[in-house]
Backbone as JSON Lines, residues from 0, in Angstrom:
{"i":0,"aa":"X","n":[0.82,-1.19,0.01],"ca":[0.03,0.0,0.03],"c":[0.85,1.25,-0.02]}
{"i":1,"aa":"X","n":[1.98,1.24,0.8],"ca":[2.77,2.35,0.91],"c":[3.43,2.73,-0.5]}
{"i":2,"aa":"X","n":[3.81,1.69,-1.22],"ca":[4.43,1.97,-2.51],"c":[3.56,2.57,-3.57]}
{"i":3,"aa":"X","n":[2.25,2.48,-3.28],"ca":[1.23,3.15,-4.18],"c":[0.85,4.47,-3.63]}
{"i":4,"aa":"X","n":[0.6,4.6,-2.37],"ca":[0.13,5.84,-1.79],"c":[1.15,6.95,-1.68]}
{"i":5,"aa":"X","n":[2.37,6.52,-1.38],"ca":[3.41,7.51,-1.19],"c":[3.71,8.37,-2.39]}
{"i":6,"aa":"X","n":[3.9,7.73,-3.61],"ca":[4.11,8.58,-4.75],"c":[2.89,9.43,-5.12]}
{"i":7,"aa":"X","n":[1.7,8.94,-4.89],"ca":[0.5,9.76,-5.19],"c":[0.42,10.94,-4.22]}
{"i":8,"aa":"X","n":[0.67,10.67,-2.89],"ca":[0.68,11.74,-1.87],"c":[1.76,12.79,-2.23]}
{"i":9,"aa":"X","n":[2.9,12.34,-2.63],"ca":[3.99,13.3,-3.03],"c":[3.57,14.25,-4.19]}
{"i":10,"aa":"X","n":[2.83,13.6,-5.21],"ca":[2.5,14.38,-6.33],"c":[1.47,15.44,-5.98]}
{"i":11,"aa":"X","n":[0.5,14.97,-5.15],"ca":[-0.62,15.84,-4.75],"c":[-0.18,16.87,-3.73]}
{"i":12,"aa":"X","n":[0.54,16.34,-2.69],"ca":[0.83,17.26,-1.5],"c":[2.2,17.83,-1.55]}
{"i":13,"aa":"X","n":[2.98,17.55,-2.58],"ca":[4.37,18.03,-2.62],"c":[4.57,19.43,-2.26]}
{"i":14,"aa":"X","n":[3.9,20.41,-2.94],"ca":[4.12,21.8,-2.56],"c":[3.68,22.11,-1.17]}
{"i":15,"aa":"X","n":[2.63,21.51,-0.56],"ca":[2.25,21.7,0.79],"c":[3.31,21.18,1.76]}
{"i":16,"aa":"X","n":[3.8,19.91,1.44],"ca":[4.85,19.37,2.36],"c":[6.14,20.14,2.3]}
{"i":17,"aa":"X","n":[6.48,20.81,1.21],"ca":[7.64,21.66,1.18],"c":[7.41,22.86,2.08]}
{"i":18,"aa":"X","n":[6.24,23.38,2.12],"ca":[5.94,24.51,3.03],"c":[5.98,24.06,4.53]}
{"i":19,"aa":"X","n":[5.52,22.88,4.75],"ca":[5.62,22.38,6.14],"c":[6.97,22.2,6.53]}
{"i":20,"aa":"X","n":[7.86,21.69,5.66],"ca":[9.28,21.5,5.97],"c":[9.89,22.89,6.31]}
{"i":21,"aa":"X","n":[9.58,23.87,5.49],"ca":[10.14,25.24,5.76],"c":[9.69,25.78,7.08]}
{"i":22,"aa":"X","n":[8.4,25.54,7.4],"ca":[7.88,26.04,8.64],"c":[8.54,25.37,9.85]}
{"i":23,"aa":"X","n":[8.79,24.08,9.7],"ca":[9.44,23.34,10.83],"c":[10.89,23.81,10.95]}
{"i":24,"aa":"X","n":[11.58,24.05,9.84],"ca":[12.95,24.47,9.88],"c":[13.02,25.84,10.54]}
{"i":25,"aa":"X","n":[12.11,26.72,10.21],"ca":[12.06,28.13,10.85],"c":[11.82,28.0,12.35]}
{"i":26,"aa":"X","n":[10.86,27.15,12.78],"ca":[10.68,26.99,14.23],"c":[11.83,26.47,15.0]}
{"i":27,"aa":"X","n":[12.52,25.42,14.41],"ca":[13.66,24.84,15.02],"c":[14.85,25.9,15.19]}
{"i":28,"aa":"X","n":[14.89,26.81,14.28],"ca":[15.97,27.89,14.31],"c":[15.6,29.07,15.14]}
{"i":29,"aa":"X","n":[14.43,29.0,15.72],"ca":[13.95,30.17,16.58],"c":[14.26,29.91,18.05]}
{"i":30,"aa":"X","n":[14.12,30.99,18.8],"ca":[14.28,30.96,20.3],"c":[12.98,30.63,20.91]}
{"i":31,"aa":"X","n":[11.93,30.38,20.19],"ca":[10.56,30.15,20.74],"c":[10.49,28.84,21.43]}
{"i":32,"aa":"X","n":[9.55,28.68,22.4],"ca":[9.14,27.34,22.95],"c":[7.95,26.88,22.02]}
{"i":33,"aa":"X","n":[8.19,25.81,21.32],"ca":[7.23,25.37,20.43],"c":[7.07,23.81,20.54]}
{"i":34,"aa":"X","n":[5.94,23.39,20.04],"ca":[5.69,21.95,19.93],"c":[4.95,21.76,18.59]}
{"i":35,"aa":"X","n":[5.58,20.89,17.75],"ca":[4.93,20.58,16.48],"c":[4.13,19.3,16.69]}
{"i":36,"aa":"X","n":[2.83,19.33,16.22],"ca":[2.03,18.06,16.33],"c":[1.75,17.68,14.86]}
{"i":37,"aa":"X","n":[2.2,16.47,14.58],"ca":[1.96,15.88,13.24],"c":[0.74,15.06,13.34]}
{"i":38,"aa":"X","n":[-0.29,15.35,12.55],"ca":[-1.49,14.51,12.58],"c":[-1.73,13.98,11.17]}
{"i":39,"aa":"X","n":[-2.29,12.72,11.1],"ca":[-2.65,12.23,9.8],"c":[-4.04,12.7,9.4]}
{"i":40,"aa":"X","n":[-4.7,11.91,8.55],"ca":[-6.06,12.24,8.13],"c":[-6.97,12.37,9.28]}
{"i":41,"aa":"X","n":[-7.73,13.51,9.41],"ca":[-8.62,13.77,10.47],"c":[-10.0,13.38,10.19]}
{"i":42,"aa":"X","n":[-10.68,12.63,11.04],"ca":[-11.99,12.14,10.85],"c":[-12.93,12.66,11.96]}
{"i":43,"aa":"X","n":[-14.18,12.74,11.63],"ca":[-15.27,13.13,12.6],"c":[-15.7,11.9,13.4]}
{"i":44,"aa":"X","n":[-15.04,11.67,14.53],"ca":[-15.35,10.58,15.4],"c":[-15.31,11.14,16.84]}
{"i":45,"aa":"X","n":[-15.9,10.52,17.78],"ca":[-15.88,10.9,19.18],"c":[-14.5,10.7,19.87]}
{"i":46,"aa":"X","n":[-14.34,11.36,20.96],"ca":[-13.12,11.21,21.81],"c":[-12.96,9.81,22.33]}
{"i":47,"aa":"X","n":[-11.87,9.23,22.15],"ca":[-11.56,7.9,22.72],"c":[-10.53,8.0,23.84]}
{"i":48,"aa":"X","n":[-9.6,8.86,23.69],"ca":[-8.46,9.07,24.61],"c":[-7.45,7.96,24.41]}
{"i":49,"aa":"X","n":[-7.69,7.06,23.45],"ca":[-6.66,6.0,23.18],"c":[-6.07,6.21,21.78]}
{"i":50,"aa":"X","n":[-4.92,6.61,21.74],"ca":[-4.13,6.86,20.52],"c":[-2.66,6.69,20.82]}
{"i":51,"aa":"X","n":[-1.88,6.49,19.72],"ca":[-0.44,6.36,19.89],"c":[0.24,7.72,19.65]}
{"i":52,"aa":"X","n":[1.29,7.9,20.36],"ca":[2.1,9.09,20.14],"c":[3.63,8.72,20.03]}
{"i":53,"aa":"X","n":[4.34,9.62,19.38],"ca":[5.77,9.35,19.27],"c":[6.45,10.75,19.23]}
{"i":54,"aa":"X","n":[7.47,10.89,20.01],"ca":[8.21,12.17,20.07],"c":[9.42,12.07,19.18]}
{"i":55,"aa":"X","n":[9.59,13.06,18.33],"ca":[10.78,13.12,17.47],"c":[10.84,12.16,16.31]}
{"i":56,"aa":"X","n":[9.79,11.46,16.02],"ca":[9.79,10.48,14.92],"c":[8.33,10.35,14.42]}
{"i":57,"aa":"X","n":[8.23,9.66,13.28],"ca":[6.88,9.38,12.74],"c":[6.36,8.08,13.27]}
{"i":58,"aa":"X","n":[5.09,7.87,13.28],"ca":[4.46,6.62,13.66],"c":[4.23,5.71,12.46]}
{"i":59,"aa":"X","n":[4.6,4.46,12.52],"ca":[4.27,3.51,11.44],"c":[2.79,3.31,11.4]}
{"i":60,"aa":"X","n":[2.24,3.27,10.21],"ca":[0.81,3.05,10.04],"c":[0.0,4.14,10.64]}
{"i":61,"aa":"X","n":[0.45,5.42,10.63],"ca":[-0.31,6.55,11.16],"c":[-1.26,7.02,10.02]}
{"i":62,"aa":"X","n":[-2.51,6.5,10.01],"ca":[-3.39,6.77,8.96],"c":[-4.5,7.8,9.28]}
{"i":63,"aa":"X","n":[-4.96,7.8,10.53],"ca":[-6.07,8.72,10.91],"c":[-6.13,8.98,12.4]}
{"i":64,"aa":"X","n":[-6.84,10.01,12.73],"ca":[-7.08,10.41,14.13],"c":[-8.38,11.2,14.07]}
{"i":65,"aa":"X","n":[-9.18,11.12,15.15],"ca":[-10.37,11.97,15.25],"c":[-10.04,13.38,15.64]}
{"i":66,"aa":"X","n":[-10.86,14.33,15.22],"ca":[-10.61,15.81,15.73],"c":[-10.58,15.78,17.2]}
{"i":67,"aa":"X","n":[-11.5,15.08,17.85],"ca":[-11.63,15.08,19.31],"c":[-10.31,14.53,19.97]}
{"i":68,"aa":"X","n":[-9.79,13.42,19.44],"ca":[-8.52,12.9,20.04],"c":[-7.33,13.84,19.72]}
{"i":69,"aa":"X","n":[-7.25,14.42,18.53],"ca":[-6.22,15.32,18.22],"c":[-6.22,16.53,19.17]}
{"i":70,"aa":"X","n":[-7.49,17.07,19.41],"ca":[-7.6,18.19,20.35],"c":[-7.2,17.75,21.72]}
{"i":71,"aa":"X","n":[-7.56,16.63,22.12],"ca":[-7.25,16.06,23.42],"c":[-5.77,16.07,23.68]}
{"i":72,"aa":"X","n":[-5.02,15.55,22.64],"ca":[-3.63,15.55,22.83],"c":[-2.97,16.94,22.84]}
{"i":73,"aa":"X","n":[-3.52,17.91,22.0],"ca":[-3.04,19.21,21.9],"c":[-3.15,19.87,23.41]}
{"i":74,"aa":"X","n":[-4.23,19.64,24.02],"ca":[-4.49,20.24,25.37],"c":[-3.59,19.53,26.28]}
{"i":75,"aa":"X","n":[-3.39,18.27,26.21],"ca":[-2.55,17.51,27.11],"c":[-1.07,17.94,26.99]}
{"i":76,"aa":"X","n":[-0.66,18.37,25.87],"ca":[0.75,18.79,25.6],"c":[1.07,20.13,26.26]}
{"i":77,"aa":"X","n":[0.09,20.94,26.4],"ca":[0.35,22.31,26.98],"c":[0.86,22.15,28.37]}
{"i":78,"aa":"X","n":[1.98,22.81,28.59],"ca":[2.65,22.8,29.9],"c":[3.51,21.58,30.19]}
{"i":79,"aa":"X","n":[3.59,20.64,29.2],"ca":[4.45,19.51,29.42],"c":[5.9,19.87,29.06]}
{"i":80,"aa":"X","n":[6.82,19.86,29.92],"ca":[8.26,20.29,29.54],"c":[8.87,19.43,28.54]}
{"i":81,"aa":"X","n":[8.49,18.08,28.55],"ca":[9.04,17.12,27.62],"c":[8.57,17.36,26.19]}
{"i":82,"aa":"X","n":[7.53,18.13,26.02],"ca":[6.95,18.48,24.66],"c":[7.6,19.75,24.09]}
{"i":83,"aa":"X","n":[8.32,20.57,24.86],"ca":[8.79,21.8,24.35],"c":[10.01,21.49,23.4]}
{"i":84,"aa":"X","n":[9.91,22.16,22.28],"ca":[10.91,21.98,21.13],"c":[10.98,20.52,20.67]}
{"i":85,"aa":"X","n":[9.79,19.95,20.65],"ca":[9.64,18.53,20.11],"c":[8.59,18.48,19.04]}
{"i":86,"aa":"X","n":[8.76,17.49,18.22],"ca":[7.77,17.07,17.25],"c":[7.05,15.92,17.79]}
{"i":87,"aa":"X","n":[5.7,15.94,17.89],"ca":[4.92,14.86,18.44],"c":[3.92,14.39,17.27]}
{"i":88,"aa":"X","n":[3.98,13.08,16.99],"ca":[3.13,12.5,15.99],"c":[2.06,11.76,16.78]}
{"i":89,"aa":"X","n":[0.78,11.77,16.27],"ca":[-0.3,11.12,16.93],"c":[-1.1,10.34,15.85]}
{"i":90,"aa":"X","n":[-1.65,9.19,16.23],"ca":[-2.5,8.43,15.33],"c":[-3.07,7.27,16.11]}
{"i":91,"aa":"X","n":[-4.04,6.58,15.55],"ca":[-4.57,5.36,16.12],"c":[-3.66,4.19,15.9]}
């Protein structure tokens, strides 16, 4: 599946992903306290509170997350020292 979807995603999302990479590079070079949250395809589903996270790396098989669970993690990361200047990936 990855061999099919990755080239398609690059063709469609290439310019967007280039902008994302520039934004991440800008933040990393700043003196700001930041947390980048990488989320996959967002779906309209209720809060479960059960999702996988990874700091500083991507998650294998990260295909989707509900808006409610993404928001749940965003709020949970506020004030967490281990999340400052980190990239956090979330998915089911």
